[in-house]
N, C-alpha and C positions, 0 to 999 in steps of 0.2 A: 752697743748703742741701742736702744728700743728704740721699734719702729713708727716712727713721727709722720703723719699726712702732709703733704707740702701743702702750705698755706696759700698760696697764689701760683698764679701762671703768669706766663709773660703775656705783657699788653699792649706790645711795639710791631705787631706783627711777624714775631718771630718763632718759628714751627717750632711748638711745646713739647714735652713731654708726653703729655695726656692726649696729643693730638696724633705724636709715633704711636703709642701704645693702642691707640683709637682705631687706625689704619693696619691695624694689624689680624681684621677676619679674613680667614683664610679658608680653602674647600679641600674635599678629599674625596677619593673613591668615586668618581660620576658611573652611575649604571644608567643604559638606558632599554626601553622596549616600548611594545605597545602601550602602553601604562603612561610612558613619558619620560623626563629624563630625570635623573634622581643625584643628588650628592649630599653629601657629610660639610656639613659648615661650623667651626669653631669662631667660638664669638669672644674675644676677651674681657669682655664687659663682666661675664660672669664664668666665663672659662666654660661652657658647655657644647656640646657636639649635637648639633642635631639635624633632622631628615629635613629637607626640601624637596619638592618636584615645584618644576617647571611645565605649566600646563595651562592649556587657554591665554598663551603667550604672556605668562608674567608667572613667579615666583610665588609658593606655600609654603608656609614651615606645616610640617605634619606632626613633629614632636611636643606634645604637651608640655608644660612645666612639670617638673620634678623626673623627668628622665633625661640621660645625655646618652648616644649612641657613640660609645669608643670600650674597645676591647683591650685588653691588658693581657693577652697570650703572649708572651716571651717580653711581659714587661713593654714590650714596642707596639705591642698591638696592629693594629688594621685590617682590612677586609669587615667594616662591624655591621655592615647591612648586606644582603643582596635584596633581588625581585622574585616574586613568584609570580603567577596570573593575573593574581586579581589583588595584592597587598606587596608591603615591604615586612623583613623580618629582619630586626638589629638585636646587638648586644648592648644591653642595658649595663653602664659603667658602674651602680654602684652596686650590684650584686654580678655583674658578668652573665645572667643567665639571657634566654633568647625573648622576644618580644615578637607577636604578629602586630605589625600597626595597621591599622584601618587606614584607607585613603583619605578619607576626609576628616584625618586628625583627632581621632576620638584617642579614646583611654587605648592602648597596646594592652595587649591578652596574653598574660605568659604563655611560654610555648615549653618550660623547661625550667625544673628545678633543682635547687642542689647547692655545692660548691665547686664545682667545675666550670671551667672560663671556657669560653668560646671564642675561636677567630678565623680569620680567612674564611667566612661564609660564600657559599656555592649553593643556587639551584638547579634542584634537575629532577623531572618524575616524582613531584610531590614528596622530594626530600631534601633539607638542609644538610649539604656537607661542610663540614665545616674542623678546622685543627682543635681539638680538647686539649686541655689542660687541667690535670686531678693533682692536686695536694695530698697525697697518700700517706699517711706514719709521716717519717722525713724524707721522703724522695717526692721530685715531681715527676708526671709520667704524663707524656704526651701520644696522643693517640689521630688519625683520622676518624671519625663519625659520621653516620648518619643519620638526621633526626626525621622521624617521619612526620608530617603536619596532621596528619589523619588523630595520630593519637600518641605522639609523641615519644615515640618507639624509639627507644637508641640502639643501631647496629655499627661494630666497629667493623671500621673497611680496614684499615692497616695500623699494626702494633709493632715493638720490639725495636725500633730505629730511637736514635735519641730526639730526634727532632722532623715537622713534616712542613710541608707547606703546600698549596696550590690545588687542592682537588679539584682536577678537572674531568667532566664527563662528556665522550664524544656525542656529534651531534645523534647517533642512531642510540646512543646510550648502551651499546658493544664493548664499551673502551675504557677505562679509567685510567688515568696516572695524576701522576703527583711527584712532589721534587721529596725528598729526605734527607737527613746527615746524619753522622754519627760525630760524638765526641771523639777528640778536640777541637774537632773542626768548627771554625764560622761559616755562614748561608755563603762568603765570597771569598774560602778558599775553596772546599771541598765539598761537593753534593752528589746526590745520584739521581738519574732521572727512571723512575719505576712505571710499569704500565700492567696492569691485571684484566683480563677478558672476562666477559660474562657467560655464565654456562646459560643452556636452557632452560635450567630451577633457577634461574635467578640469584643464582651463588656467583662467587667471583673465583677464577682461579687463582692458585701461585701467582704471584706478582712475579716481572719477570724485569731484571735492570736492563733498561735500552740503552744506557751511557752514565759514564761517570768514571772518570780515575782521578786517584791522587798525583797531581793538584789539578783539578779539573770544577770550575764553578758554572752548575748549569741554574737555570730559572724560568718561570714562565712557560709554562708551557701550551703548547695550542694546537687544536684537532683543525682540520679543514671539515667544509664538507662532505669531504670524501671519507672520514673519521682518519684521518693521515696525521702522525704526530709531529710538529714543530716545537723549538724549544731556542732559549738563550745558552750559547756556552761561551765560557772565554778561552776554549782548548786552544784557539791560534794567538793569544794575548791581548783579546777583545771580547767582550760580550756584543757576540755577533747570532744572527737569527743561522740555527740548522735545522737539518728536517730527517727523518728516519729515513733509513737503507736497510737494505738487506746484511750489513755489515756493522750497524749502530745508526749514526747519523753523520750526515757528511752537511759541511757548510755552504749556506747557500750564498747567491751572489753579494756581497756587502763592506760598506767603504769600512775601512778602519778605524773605527771608532765603538765603542760602548755605547751600548743600545738601552742600557739600564745604568739604575746608581746602586749604589749596595745594600741590597735586600733587608735591612735592619727592619723596616714594617713589612708585615703581610698583605696579600691583594695588591701590588703593585702590578703594574697594565704599561707597561710602555713599548708594548708592539701588539700587531694582529696578524697571524699569517690570512693569505687570499688563496691558497693553494700554488703549488709548486715555487716557482724563485718568485711569486709575488708575496709584499705584503706592505702595513703599514706599521711604519716605527720612529720614534723618536732617537736622536742621537748627539754625542758631543763632540763639535769640533773647537780644539782651544779654549774647551769649558764651554763655549757659547751652544745650546741648545737649538735642536735642527727638526722639522718634522715633515716628512714628505709618505709616496707612495711608491715602492719600485714597481715597474711594470715587466713585463713577461721578456719583452724586448732589452731592457737594461738601463731603459730612458726611471729617472728620479723627477716625478712631481712634487715640488718643496711647496707647503703652504705656512702661512701665515708668517712670513717671512718676517715681521717686523718683531715679532716675540723670541725671546733667548731663555724660554724652559718650559716644556711641556709634560705634563704628568697624566695621570689616571685617563687612557684614552677610551672611547668608548665609540661603538661601531652600529648606526641604525639607520634601516630605508635612505640609503646612500649619503647620509650624512655622518663627519665624523667629530667626536664630541670631545674637548681636553678640556684640561684646566692648564693655564699658561702664564706665563708673567712676561713683563719687559722692562726696559732699562726705565721707563717711564711710564709703567703702569705694574700695580700690585695683580696681587693675583685675581683671574677671574676665569669665567668659563664660554666659551667660546663654542659657535657652531658653526662647524663649514662644510660645504656644497663639495660635494666629493668630484664633481662633475668640472665646475668652473672656478672653485678653490674661496668663494665668496664669503667672507668673514661675517658673523652676528656676536658678538657681545650679549650672551644673556645675563650676566652677572657680575659685581666686583667690576676690578678693572680700573676705578675712578683714583688716582693719584690727589691727597691733597695737597699737592703744589700745586702751582702753576708750571707746563713743561721748561721756562725760562729759568727756574729756579732750583733743576731737579740736577745734582750733580750725574752726569755719565760716569759710566763704567769704563775703564780702558786696560783691555786685558795684560796682563804683568807675565813675561817668562824671562829669567835672570838666573845669571850663575848663581851654584849653592855648595859647599861642601866639595864632593865629586862629580856634581851633577848636575841639574838646574831645577826650580821649582816658579809654582804658577801661580796665579790669583788677580785680582783685579785692581785696580788702582782709582781712588773717586776725589777728583781736587776739590779742596775746600771752595765756597762759595762766597766770600768774604773780600776776593781778588789782593789777597796775602802775596807775598812773591816766594816767602819760604814760609809757610804754615807749619804747625806744631800737626803730629801725623798719631795716628790709633791704630795700633793693624789688631784686626780680628781675626782671633782663632775658633775655626767650627769646633765642634762637639764629633763625639766619634769614636777615633778619632778616624775612623775608617767612612768619611763622608765627604760631605762637598760644601763650598758656596757656591753661588751660581749669581750672575752679573742680570740681576733683576731692582726694581724699585723697592728697598727694603726701609723701612721709615726711623729704623737704627741708624741705621749708615747716614740715612739721611739729615736726621735727627744731630749729627756729630758735623757735616758740611756745609747746615746752615750757618752754625755756630765759629766756623774760621776753621778746624780740623781737617786735615787731609786724611781718608781711611786708607788705608791695603788691608781687601780681604784676600784672605791665604788660600790658597787651595797646595799647602805642603806635603809635602812629598807622603807620599801614606795614604791620600785622598783618594777619591773615585772620580771617573770620567776621563783618565788617563791613559787607561788600559794598565793589564793584572803586575807586569814589569815596576811602575812606578805606584801602584797600589802597593807592593810589597815591600816597596823600600823602607816600611817602617818598621817591618820584619824585627823584631830585639833590640831597634834604636828609639823606641819610645822615650822620649825626654833627653833624644840627641839631635837625630835628623830633623824634627817638626821645628825645637829651639834655634839649629843652626839656620833653616830655611828664614823664621821669624827675626833675625840677627840681620841676616844677608840682605833684605829688602831693604831696610833701611840704610844701608852702604847703600844698597842700586839708585835708591830714588834720592837720597843725597849727592853723590856724585852728578844726579842730571838735574839737580837745582830744584828740585822738585818742592824739599820739607826742609824742615830745621833740625837736624839727627837730636844737637840739645836738645830737643822737647818731641821726643819718642816716646809714646805710652804701649802698651800692650795687656791686652784684655781677653777674656773668653771667661766661656761657662763649662762644668763638668769638665771632660775630656780636655778643651777647651783651655779652660782655670789651671790645667796640671802643666801645662806646656807652657802660660807664660809664668807660673811662679817659676818654675822649673829656668825660664830665659833670666827672670829678674834675680833667680840664687846663684848661677853658675856663668851669666854674661856681665857684661858691666855695661848694653848698649842701651837700655832703656833709663828715664828716667822715672819711670814709677808703674804702676797697671792696677789692674783688675780681677778680683778671681770671684765668677759666678758660680757658688756650690761647686768649685772646685777639687779635684783630687787633688789633697795634700801629701797623702801616703798610700801608695798602691800596694803595696804588701798589704796592707791592713782592709784595701778593698778587697784583696782575692780573697780574703777569707771569707767575706758577707756577702760574694755578687749572686747574682741569681744564678742559674743554671745557664741559660741562655748566652750567657759570658762568663761563665767558668772560668773556660781556659783562653779567655782571650787576652788575659794580662800574660800568661807563658806565654805566648804569639810575639806581644809586643814587647816584653822584656825579658822573659825566660823565668824560669821555676822557680817560685818565690821561693824554695829550698836549696835547692842546688845551686842557685844566683844569686843569696842571702846579698851577697857584697855591691852585685849591680843595682840590688835594689836600695840598698841604702845608699848607696852613689847618686841616684835619681831621684830619692826620697826630699822633694820640699821641707817638709817639717822637721828633718833629723839637720836641715842647713840653713834655716831660718838666719843662724847668725852669719851668713854672708850675703842679706837681703840688705842693703847701704841705703834704699828707696823708700818714698814713700806705697804705700800699699790701699787699698780699700775690698773688705769684700760684705760678699753680699750672700746671705743663705737662710735656705727654711729649717725650721725648727723640726717638723717632721719626716725632713731628707733623711730616708734608708741610707741611703748608697754611700754620700756622703755626709756621714753624721756630724750636727753640728758643733763636737767636742773639738774632733777635728782641726775643723774653722777656728772654733776656739784658743786650743791650743797656738794655731799658728797668731794668730792677730797676738796674742799676749807676750810670745816669744818678742812677733819684734818691739811692742811699747815696752819688754824690760830692757831691752838694748835701747830706747831713745829712739825707735825709728817710728816716724809718722804713720800711724796705720788706723783704719777705723774700720768700723764694722756693724753691719746692718741686718738683724736675724728677723726674721717676717713669722708670727707663729702660727699661721693654716698655711704654711706652702710646705711641699717636699723636692723634688730634685726636680729644678725646674719650675720656673715663677707662673703662676695660672689668671693667677687676678691681677687687672688692670690697673689698680690703685698702685701694686706691690711695683709691678714691671714698672709705672710713672717715677714711682718712687725713687728706684735702683737706678736709672737712667738719668735721670735728673741729680741725683745727688754723686752720680761716678762724674759728672760733665762739671759740676762744682769742684769735684777734688781735684781734678787735673788743673783746672784753671788757677787754684791757689797755688798747685805745686806749679804752673810757669809763674805765678807774679811771684812766687819765694824766694825761683831761683835767678829772676829778673834780675 
């Protein structure tokens, strides 16, 4: 079915799809210096990412029309800008080149030219250090490079590994640290912490591996003011702060909790070392985010305790800055006084619904298979005793959902649906063992958890199990389709650019995830039967409930032909199926009108299924 823009919106005060999408403004990559506070802001109205500056008590947009600050290194990007002494430098989305952005918002000036991509930008000593991605012949090569602000001269800092992240220069300029890893690993399975010393002639000694064994995931290296090196490592089962010692690294005093999420994107900043045992960090407890400062005497001073997720920390002049969100507040930028904890919201944080109409998340921990799973339950806001249920499956799949104001979830709860937002086994935020529970079990453990939550909520008489739906995008769409194909728990579902054929995806996916499916399912050749057993496209004949599909025509990850094949296979058997294809969308929708259209038509589809089953 071709895309058709909805002709009207609700007029009875109901939270509309258009309002839900418009509330999806988000922030990323805070940076603070004497120049002020800067951030990258995504606007769903046009899909662009723009640099903003907090100056003279108000925000100012720096990015002129025609530019968007977004990196595509590793396809997920991240670290799309940095600050110098007098300006910002950013990666422009359309050509992936570096541009100098004057603080008066005038036209950017190109710093690089060519076909290389850049990301994870860091500034030091008149150089822009970055992860570089070069598509050379049929190979994709990654390096660490430094680009001179004076003449654009390019210097290679490190090469030879498959992947790099987090180039970090010590305060004295004498030590350079970074993270690297090699295939077949992902950055959340096994990485290395590397360090090189600067010689008197300004060249670098051969790098030394400070830490990193298989399996050990290290991320976010940090130097203190004395050039001492720190990092986050999951060697003891959780991403926790570790510090350099004579034998490598040793763990600092820390709560048993993940102090970071899986580093899909570059440029993550979830902690800062203050030297010794002192640090400022975020961490997760039962999926809820916390922010605090650990002192040398062991005390932990917590900040902004009404908020439940924290990202992109920045420190300057005694203040802590972060992107935060809460169950009743969408993403916002906080300024926190490091002495008394006082908070000021500088941007965002205004929910489009009054507090009393917002469905609040309740932590879920429920039995599933031979273990337990986690997530959040959002009650319907219409007062129905046993409402229908929508089970949300996040993408990744090594990712997570968070207990914060999500306008998509509120859209459903305002319309009488309860929502279970799942952190199924394999999600991050619950330690390495939980994260690894999806190893070779994608399409099984996640499906088991999705089905088990319906039984769990039904036993507590919180939902009507006969009216349970499942939905997800990308990897989440794969789980949804597997649940519909291999189980009989759900009465319908939705796949948004969902994976229908993992073996086909393995043949075309990008370098960053080239070995990911081997970890999730197995070797596509040696374990071909396992792939066939978990391929929804090959088992469309076992789906006996209605399904709706949403797909971008420009999607190179899940190609439209796969979604069309799944759609037609269901229709040929007389199963009700609908499909909407968007000409200008890729893998993940960025245009507001398309996001609103998909959300509204998914709801209409579910309502009609319930009415037909009544």
